[in-house]
N, C-alpha and C positions, 0 to 999 in steps of 0.2 A: 745285277743289269749287266745290259748285251755289252760283248765286251768289246768293240772296237768303236762305240760310244763314250766308254770310260778311258779306253786309251786317247782316244781324241780331247775329251776333259784333262787328262795326268798334264798334259803339254803345259810345259813355263810360258807364259805368256810374257808381252812383252813389259808387262806391267809387273811383274812378278820379278821380269830379270833384273831390273832396276832397282828393286830393293834388295837381291842377290848381289848386285852390285853395288850394296852401301847406301843407299837411301833407307833410314830409320824410320822413317813414317809414311802414313799415306800420301798421296798425292789430291789435294780438297778440291781443286780443281779438275776433278776429271768427274767428283760425285756433287760439288755442292759448291754453291756461293762463299766466297772463304768470309763472307763478310756473317755467317751463320751456323750451323753444324747441324743443317737440314739438305737429308741428301735429295735431289732434285730427281725427277721422272724426266724432265729434260735435257736432262745430261746423261741418260742412258737408254731411252726409246725414240728411236725415229720418230717424227712425225709421222702421226694418223696411225702409231700401232696402241694397239690395247694392253700386249702383254710382249714379254720378251724375257730369252734367259741370260745368265752370264755366270761362268764358274768366281766364286767367291774367292777374292785374293789371296792368298796366304805368306804367311812369312814375316807378317807384318801386324800391330796390334790399332785393330779401327777404336776412336775414343767414344764416347758419347756421341747417339745422333738420333737424329728421326728422321721419320722417308716422308715426302708428299705423296706416298703412292703405299699401295699395299705390297707388302715383302713377302712371300714364301718361301722355305729355303728346305732343299732336299739331299740328305748325307747322303750322296753316292757310294763311301768307303773313308773308313777312318773314323774321327770325332770331331767337333770346335766345341772350343766353349762361349757359351754368353753371358752376359748379365741383364736382366731385362727388368726396368723397373723396379731393382732390387733384387730382383731373383736372381740366384745359379742354375743355369741350363747347358745341362749336357747332351749335345745331340750327336747320338750317337750313327751308324749306317742303317740307312734304310727309315730312316726316321722324318717326323716333317713338322715344321714350325710356322704356324702363319702370327704375321704380325702386323696390324693394323698402323694406322698413321699416326696414334697416341702413344705410340708405346717408345720408351726410349733405350736403345738397345748400345752394347757395347760387346767387342770380340777380341778375343786375346789370340795369340799370332796361333796359323793352325802350320801342318806339318806336313810337310811333301806328298806324303799318302792322304792328308785328311783332305778330301775333295767335293764339294758341296756347291749345287747349284742354285741360285738366286733367281727365279722367279719373279718379276718386276711391271707389278699389276692393276694399271687403269680401276677406280672402281667399278665405272659404267660395262668393263669385261664380266663383272658378275651378274647383270641383267638374266643372264638365259638360267645359270645354277638357281636362281631367286626366282624363275619360274618352275623349275622344277623342283622345285623343294617345298613349295608355296602350301601344299597339304601338313605341311608338318610343324611340330612343337617342338624345337630344340636347339638348344645353346648356339649349334654352329650357325644354325640360319640366325640364328639371332645376332652373333659376331661378325657374319656377312651386312647385313643391316651397318652395324656398328660402322664397319667400315665405310661404309656407302654415305652418308653423314657424319663421321668423325664423331659420335656421341663419346665423350670420357666415360658414360655411365658401363659402357660396355668393354667387357675385359679387352686387356689390351694384347693377350697371345694365346696363342693353342697350340700346345704340343705334343701332337700324337705320335707314341710308340707302337709304332706299325711294320717295323721290319720283315716279321710273320705272317703280314696280310697280302696274299698271292694277288688278288683283283686290286688295291691300291697301289701295290706296287707294279703292276701291268700297265695303270693309269697315268701313272706318274712319267713310266719312260716312254709312253705314248704321247704326252706333252712333250716329252722331250727332245723326241725325235722327230715331231711334227713343224715344232721350232726352229731346230736346228737347220732344217733340210727342206725349210722355206716352202714347204706341199702346198700344194692348189687348194683353193676352200679351206684355209685352215683356220680362219676368225672362225666358222662355225664347227668346223672338227675340234676348235682348242675349247670352244663354249662350251658346249656340247659335253666335252669329255672332264671340264671343269665340275659341271653338274653330276656329273657320276661317279667323279670321286670324291664331293662331297654326299653323294647320298650311299655312298660305302664307308665313309669318314662316321655317316650318321647311326650307323650299325656297331660301331666302335666307341660309343663315349669311354667305355668301361676303361681304354688304352689312353685318355686322353687328359693331360695337368694343362689347370685354366690359370692365365693370373689374373692379378688384381683382384683381390678380393676372396683370396685361394678358399676358405672356408665354404662363404657361400657358393661361390659356383658349385663345390665338391658338391655339395648338399641338392642344388636342383638337377648336376647330373643323376643324383644318385634317384633324386623323386622321376627325373625323367624317364629315366632305365626302368624302374618298380611300373611307371604308367603303360611304357611300352610293352613290358612281359605281362603284366599282371591287371589288362586292362577290363577284362570281362568279369570279374569278381573282386579286386585290389582294392583293399579297403587303408584308410589313411593310421588307424589306431596298429593295426599291424607293420607298415609301413613305419613310424613311429617309434615301435617298441624295436624293430630291424635296427634302425640304426641309433638307439639308446635317446631319444629327444622326447621331452615332453608333448604330446601330442599340440596342446594350445600353443605353446610355441612354435611347433613345427608348421603348424595352422598359418600362422603369422607371417612365418620367414617367406612361405610359398607364395602369397600373398604380398607380400613388400618386393621380391623376386620376379614375380611374373603378372603383375596385375591381376592373378587371376589365384581364384580360391584351388583349392584340389579337387572339389567336386567339378569345376568347368573345366581343368583341366582333363578331366578322367574324361569328360562328355565328348570334347572335341577328338579324342583320341577316338571312344568310341564311334562317332559318327565319320570320322575321316574312315575308319574299319569298315565301318557297313557302305560305303561310299563303295568304297575298293570290289567289298564282293560283289555288287549290284553291278558293277562293270565288267568284271569278271569270272565270275560262276553263273552257275544256273540253281544256286541255291533257293527255294522261297522268300519272299519277304520275307516271313514270320521265323524261316529258318536264319535269315542274318541277325535279327532283332536279338532271337534268343542269343545268339552265338557271339553276340558282342555287349550280351550283359544284360537284355532288356527282360525282363520276366512280364512288363506291362507293357504289351504293343503295342496299344493305343498311344501310352507318351512315349514310344521309340517314334510313330507317325508323325506326332504331334511335336516334337523338338527336331525330329528329320526336317520336316516344312522349313520349320522355322530357320534352321542353318540353310538350307539349300533354296528357297521359297517357292516347292516343289514336293510333292511327296514321292516316299521311294519308288514305286509304280512308274511315275513322268519321269525319274531320275532317270532308272534303266533303260526306259523308250526312248530318251532321247540320247545315252549315249550308244542303244545299239544300231542306230539310224546313223551312226558316225564311220 
């Protein structure tokens, strides 16, 4: 992280000074109504804002609480220890933690060197990011939808161990800098940056731990990664063998977790990829069909038209005019 930004974030805040001077618990009135343990966005966000950042308050224990907003925590230096819905989560330098409004979180005291940034985000901020991800079948997109509708069927947190992924680190730093420096056009910049961040994170689902029904979430991450990498000729039987699961059990699990069977997920990825090639390459339509796994080109034409309400040729023509 930029040294000047980190130096600014390391400063002892007035709240932290109160704790160092002897207060041994959080000041609940700063965060929530004293009648409950729900951290209130109205306490932390100025009226009209959809996103803001603040440094995590060190030196004090945060008891179990929820948020009425989406919280994203980025570890600038050091580490923090969280308990989320019964899971122990250690957030190390360069890692990201996304929590939706259903997550129950507890945070152990952090030391002076443990610098974390809390992003306070209202769900509507994610509209642009959702639009940018609308063609993807992915756990991250599902998580954002879960954040928007507060649906407890969705995972309550995602922990990304991405300290070594430079584009992700740069995007996070850009978000922090733009918000802290109150840059012009900051809402559009931040929403597009968040969309780019999600698109980058979707390329690194091998580095994510998901909360709530962890085993099921891991299964779906493995299935989606396999489809992403093997959409041309990937077979469910091969995947089941690789995962050491019974073929029919895995098939039922995919249907349970996504509402779609393996073939439908595979077809969605193939058609999305075909649409991308039609927009961004000069490959012939026949070559595109073959490259995404369809030897029967008549079938490719038919299912493409079912999805996009136009033929591949019409689709390419439409986008060439934009």
